[in-house]
C-alpha positions in Angstrom: 17.3 -13.3 22.1 17.1 -11.2 18.9 13.8 -11.4 17.0 12.4 -9.8 13.9 10.3 -6.8 14.6 6.6 -7.7 14.6 3.6 -5.4 14.8 2.9 -6.5 18.4 6.2 -4.9 19.5 5.1 -1.4 18.2 4.0 -0.2 21.6 7.2 -1.3 23.5 9.4 0.3 20.8 7.4 3.6 20.9 7.9 3.7 24.7 11.7 3.1 24.4 11.9 5.7 21.7 10.2 8.3 23.8 12.1 7.5 26.9 15.7 7.2 25.5 15.9 9.1 22.1 16.0 12.8 21.5 12.7 13.3 19.8 10.1 16.0 19.1 7.3 13.5 19.7 5.7 13.8 23.1 3.0 12.3 25.3 0.2 10.0 24.1 0.1 11.5 20.5 3.8 11.0 20.1 3.6 7.4 21.4 0.7 6.6 19.0 2.6 8.1 16.0 5.7 6.1 16.9 3.7 2.9 17.4 2.2 3.3 13.9 5.7 3.9 12.5 7.2 0.8 14.0 4.3 -1.3 12.9 4.9 0.0 9.3 8.6 -0.9 9.7 7.5 -4.5 10.6 5.9 -4.8 7.1 9.4 -5.4 5.7 8.7 -3.1 2.7 11.4 -0.5 2.6 12.5 -1.1 6.1 13.1 -3.8 8.7 13.8 -4.1 12.4 15.2 -6.4 15.1 14.2 -6.5 18.8 16.2 -7.7 21.8 14.0 -9.6 24.3 14.9 -11.0 27.7 12.3 -12.5 30.0 9.5 -11.3 27.7 10.6 -7.7 27.9 11.9 -5.6 25.0 15.4 -4.3 26.1 16.5 -2.8 22.8 15.9 -2.6 19.1 17.4 -1.5 15.8 15.8 -0.6 12.5 17.1 -0.3 9.0 15.5 1.7 6.2 16.5 1.3 2.5 13.4 2.9 0.9 11.9 5.7 3.0 9.3 6.5 0.3 8.0 3.0 0.4 8.0 3.0 4.2 5.9 6.3 4.2 3.5 4.7 1.7 3.0 1.7 3.9 2.5 3.9 6.9 -0.1 6.1 5.2 -1.9 3.3 3.4 -2.2 1.2 6.5 -2.8 3.9 9.1 -3.3 7.2 7.2 -6.4 8.3 9.2 -4.8 7.3 12.5 -1.6 9.1 11.7 -3.5 12.2 10.7 -5.5 12.2 13.9 -2.5 11.7 16.2 -0.5 14.2 14.1 -3.2 16.8 14.7 -3.3 16.0 18.4 0.5 16.2 18.6 0.5 19.6 16.9 -2.2 20.9 19.1 -0.1 19.8 22.1 3.0 21.4 20.7 2.3 23.8 17.7 6.0 24.3 17.0 6.1 20.8 15.5 3.7 21.6 12.6 6.3 22.4 10.0 8.6 19.5 10.9 5.6 17.0 10.7 4.6 18.2 7.3 8.2 18.0 6.0 8.6 14.5 7.3 5.3 13.2 5.9 6.1 14.7 2.5 9.7 13.4 2.7 11.0 16.8 1.9 14.0 16.7 4.3 16.2 18.5 1.7 19.2 16.3 2.3 22.2 15.3 0.3 21.8 11.6 1.0 22.9 8.7 -1.1 20.4 7.9 -3.9 20.3 4.3 -2.6 21.4 2.9 0.6 20.6 1.2 3.8 20.3 3.5 6.8 20.4 2.5 10.5 17.5 4.3 11.9 17.3 4.1 15.0 19.0 2.0 17.6 17.9 2.0 21.3 19.1 0.0 24.3 17.7 0.2 27.8 20.3 1.7 30.2 20.6 -1.5 32.2 21.8 -3.3 29.1 24.3 -0.7 27.9 27.8 -2.0 27.9 26.5 -5.6 27.7 27.2 -6.0 24.0 23.5 -5.8 23.1 24.0 -2.7 20.9 26.8 -4.5 19.0 24.6 -7.6 18.6 21.7 -5.6 17.2 24.1 -3.7 14.9 25.7 -6.9 13.7 22.2 -8.3 12.9 21.4 -5.2 10.9 24.7 -5.4 9.0 23.9 -9.0 8.1 20.4 -8.0 6.9 21.9 -5.3 4.7 24.5 -7.6 3.3 21.8 -10.3 2.5 19.8 -7.6 0.7 22.8 -6.7 -1.5 23.9 -3.5 0.2 27.7 -2.9 0.4 27.4 -0.6 3.4 25.0 0.9 5.9 25.0 4.5 7.0 23.6 6.6 9.8 23.4 10.1 11.3 23.8 11.0 14.9 23.9 14.3 16.7 27.3 15.9 17.2 26.8 16.2 20.9 25.6 12.7 21.5 28.9 11.5 22.8 27.8 7.9 23.9 26.5 7.2 20.5 29.5 8.7 18.7 31.8 6.6 20.9 29.9 3.4 20.2 29.8 3.9 16.4 33.5 4.7 16.3 34.4 1.7 18.5 32.2 -0.5 16.4 34.1 0.5 13.2 31.9 3.1 11.6 33.8 5.7 9.7 32.8 9.4 9.8 32.3 10.6 6.2 31.0 14.1 6.9 28.3 16.2 8.5 24.8 17.1 7.4 22.0 19.5 8.3 18.9 17.5 9.0 15.8 19.2 10.1 17.8 22.3 11.2 20.4 20.3 13.3 23.9 19.2 12.4 24.4 15.5 12.4 27.6 13.4 11.9 27.3 11.0 8.9 28.8 7.6 9.5 29.2 4.5 7.2 30.2 0.9 7.8 30.8 -1.8 5.1 28.7 -4.9 5.2 31.5 -7.1 3.7 31.9 -10.2 5.9 28.5 -9.9 7.5 26.3 -12.0 5.1 
């Protein structure tokens, strides 16, 4: 069953994110920061998300962001003190993250991104459900959402060496439109039209 992301799912999504995505976040501080992020996404202001649930367990999710500035505002307005506390704890645990955290909170990614658009960010499926069509179902739902909001396409970035992700996006019909340096790492930039998904 695919459901809208609700605040109550924040903890489960943070755990999946830490377990299955390449991320600088670590330990309890990372989990708490991610939980706050996914709760902000559930506010439906600048972002949205969908969760796959089977037998009351979250097996995957996908998020879409069309206004990262608005999403950051929601995150900081709702949970600014909590985010600050856990950011400090994460930096104390891993000092090398300090510059990246400040850059992300300010939104100064220094990217050549579309001025407006709908970004798939991120998608995660538990290993036991990979190959089951769940990732495609979640991606379809996000394409429908983007189409209903008036976006003509969605875009995403994935690491060059993330072969499973690159194979999935190519099989699904995403088109590679370039590469981009994001936070010091090269990512492949993909796009997919939303036509026919409304």
